[in-house]
C-alpha beads as a LAMMPS data file, in Angstrom:
LAMMPS data file: protein, C-alpha beads

123 atoms
122 bonds

1 atom types
1 bond types

-500.0 500.0 xlo xhi
-500.0 500.0 ylo yhi
-500.0 500.0 zlo zhi

Masses

1 110.0

Atoms # bond

1 1 1 -0.101 0.211 0.045
2 1 1 2.874 2.324 0.518
3 1 1 4.925 1.518 -2.488
4 1 1 1.566 2.720 -4.043
5 1 1 1.092 5.746 -2.551
6 1 1 4.548 6.777 -3.393
7 1 1 4.024 6.001 -6.787
8 1 1 1.325 8.012 -6.647
9 1 1 2.985 10.837 -5.109
10 1 1 5.608 10.592 -7.424
11 1 1 3.783 10.694 -10.798
12 1 1 1.679 13.786 -9.001
13 1 1 5.224 15.656 -8.790
14 1 1 6.189 15.475 -12.078
15 1 1 3.398 16.230 -13.790
16 1 1 2.972 19.739 -11.543
17 1 1 6.494 20.361 -11.257
18 1 1 6.385 19.859 -15.734
19 1 1 2.865 21.556 -16.025
20 1 1 4.346 24.729 -13.456
21 1 1 7.536 24.443 -16.060
22 1 1 5.704 25.018 -19.172
23 1 1 3.475 27.865 -17.848
24 1 1 7.088 29.798 -16.444
25 1 1 8.807 29.077 -19.732
26 1 1 6.150 30.510 -21.874
27 1 1 5.969 33.597 -19.378
28 1 1 9.972 34.429 -19.600
29 1 1 9.502 33.730 -23.987
30 1 1 6.856 36.399 -23.376
31 1 1 8.532 38.884 -21.505
32 1 1 11.974 38.631 -23.501
33 1 1 9.916 37.789 -27.561
34 1 1 7.129 40.681 -27.171
35 1 1 8.835 42.855 -24.729
36 1 1 7.511 46.275 -25.562
37 1 1 3.913 44.434 -25.007
38 1 1 4.936 43.431 -21.727
39 1 1 6.437 46.218 -20.781
40 1 1 2.905 48.090 -21.352
41 1 1 1.137 45.374 -19.171
42 1 1 3.497 46.205 -16.506
43 1 1 3.019 49.384 -16.647
44 1 1 -1.019 48.799 -16.490
45 1 1 -0.345 46.698 -13.684
46 1 1 1.823 49.273 -11.656
47 1 1 5.013 47.824 -11.979
48 1 1 8.265 49.117 -13.151
49 1 1 9.309 48.576 -16.704
50 1 1 12.681 47.794 -15.733
51 1 1 12.092 44.292 -14.263
52 1 1 10.694 42.466 -17.200
53 1 1 13.999 40.929 -18.553
54 1 1 15.192 40.125 -14.895
55 1 1 11.775 38.568 -14.582
56 1 1 12.481 36.335 -17.251
57 1 1 15.731 35.400 -15.820
58 1 1 14.626 34.635 -12.455
59 1 1 11.942 32.465 -13.594
60 1 1 14.285 30.224 -15.587
61 1 1 17.005 30.403 -12.700
62 1 1 13.858 29.227 -10.605
63 1 1 13.207 26.155 -12.703
64 1 1 16.611 25.492 -12.917
65 1 1 16.780 25.088 -8.531
66 1 1 13.738 23.365 -8.788
67 1 1 14.775 20.939 -11.266
68 1 1 17.963 20.200 -10.605
69 1 1 17.414 19.820 -6.688
70 1 1 21.269 19.026 -5.582
71 1 1 20.668 21.954 -2.753
72 1 1 17.807 21.731 -0.854
73 1 1 18.138 24.927 0.209
74 1 1 18.461 26.739 -2.965
75 1 1 15.087 24.341 -4.084
76 1 1 13.259 25.761 -1.480
77 1 1 14.240 29.220 -1.737
78 1 1 13.160 28.913 -6.091
79 1 1 9.718 27.545 -4.374
80 1 1 9.426 30.799 -2.173
81 1 1 10.116 33.286 -5.181
82 1 1 7.547 31.868 -7.488
83 1 1 4.760 31.818 -4.269
84 1 1 5.226 35.459 -3.735
85 1 1 6.063 36.362 -7.676
86 1 1 2.367 34.425 -8.400
87 1 1 0.677 36.273 -5.496
88 1 1 1.710 39.525 -6.501
89 1 1 0.616 38.640 -9.802
90 1 1 -3.061 37.790 -8.721
91 1 1 -3.472 40.836 -6.696
92 1 1 -2.311 43.279 -9.122
93 1 1 -4.381 41.516 -11.866
94 1 1 -7.612 41.291 -9.188
95 1 1 -7.144 44.599 -8.496
96 1 1 -6.079 46.326 -12.017
97 1 1 -8.611 44.537 -14.100
98 1 1 -10.625 42.263 -11.898
99 1 1 -10.170 39.720 -14.077
100 1 1 -6.541 37.656 -16.269
101 1 1 -5.770 36.359 -12.442
102 1 1 -6.230 32.995 -13.212
103 1 1 -3.600 32.208 -14.801
104 1 1 -1.627 33.277 -11.023
105 1 1 -3.965 30.998 -9.841
106 1 1 -3.315 27.997 -12.042
107 1 1 0.495 28.615 -10.856
108 1 1 -0.338 28.364 -7.394
109 1 1 -2.321 25.377 -7.421
110 1 1 1.094 23.859 -9.578
111 1 1 3.327 25.245 -7.363
112 1 1 1.325 23.931 -3.937
113 1 1 1.123 20.196 -5.516
114 1 1 4.406 20.254 -6.763
115 1 1 6.282 21.710 -3.833
116 1 1 3.627 19.610 -1.290
117 1 1 4.530 16.167 -2.908
118 1 1 7.889 16.823 -3.386
119 1 1 7.997 17.029 0.240
120 1 1 6.056 13.798 0.696
121 1 1 8.729 11.794 -2.048
122 1 1 11.657 13.306 -0.691
123 1 1 13.445 13.906 -4.320

Bonds

1 1 1 2
2 1 2 3
3 1 3 4
4 1 4 5
5 1 5 6
6 1 6 7
7 1 7 8
8 1 8 9
9 1 9 10
10 1 10 11
11 1 11 12
12 1 12 13
13 1 13 14
14 1 14 15
15 1 15 16
16 1 16 17
17 1 17 18
18 1 18 19
19 1 19 20
20 1 20 21
21 1 21 22
22 1 22 23
23 1 23 24
24 1 24 25
25 1 25 26
26 1 26 27
27 1 27 28
28 1 28 29
29 1 29 30
30 1 30 31
31 1 31 32
32 1 32 33
33 1 33 34
34 1 34 35
35 1 35 36
36 1 36 37
37 1 37 38
38 1 38 39
39 1 39 40
40 1 40 41
41 1 41 42
42 1 42 43
43 1 43 44
44 1 44 45
45 1 45 46
46 1 46 47
47 1 47 48
48 1 48 49
49 1 49 50
50 1 50 51
51 1 51 52
52 1 52 53
53 1 53 54
54 1 54 55
55 1 55 56
56 1 56 57
57 1 57 58
58 1 58 59
59 1 59 60
60 1 60 61
61 1 61 62
62 1 62 63
63 1 63 64
64 1 64 65
65 1 65 66
66 1 66 67
67 1 67 68
68 1 68 69
69 1 69 70
70 1 70 71
71 1 71 72
72 1 72 73
73 1 73 74
74 1 74 75
75 1 75 76
76 1 76 77
77 1 77 78
78 1 78 79
79 1 79 80
80 1 80 81
81 1 81 82
82 1 82 83
83 1 83 84
84 1 84 85
85 1 85 86
86 1 86 87
87 1 87 88
88 1 88 89
89 1 89 90
90 1 90 91
91 1 91 92
92 1 92 93
93 1 93 94
94 1 94 95
95 1 95 96
96 1 96 97
97 1 97 98
98 1 98 99
99 1 99 100
100 1 100 101
101 1 101 102
102 1 102 103
103 1 103 104
104 1 104 105
105 1 105 106
106 1 106 107
107 1 107 108
108 1 108 109
109 1 109 110
110 1 110 111
111 1 111 112
112 1 112 113
113 1 113 114
114 1 114 115
115 1 115 116
116 1 116 117
117 1 117 118
118 1 118 119
119 1 119 120
120 1 120 121
121 1 121 122
122 1 122 123
């Protein structure tokens, strides 16, 4: 029974982490490829435009920390960084337009699922 439960946690971990990775890579690529459009969106949301490129780089570095996972504390910091990013994104969208907050909410759900299952399986 324990073996089956561990296998389910591993499957859920890899799926949620994979989907989170796809979301973050799409986000980072949008920040880089459609920079002018992203700067307009950041201005509308009340954020400075100079953080667009650094945020894209940090997202990629955070994904690297999660996937490599060699240093547990670095992986924990990556999860924490994504948490703060998603919470701020959720409130920025919700407070300015009242819409378009589904993506940060989905990212939070995937992040929590990935983190909790990672803790259960101790990768």
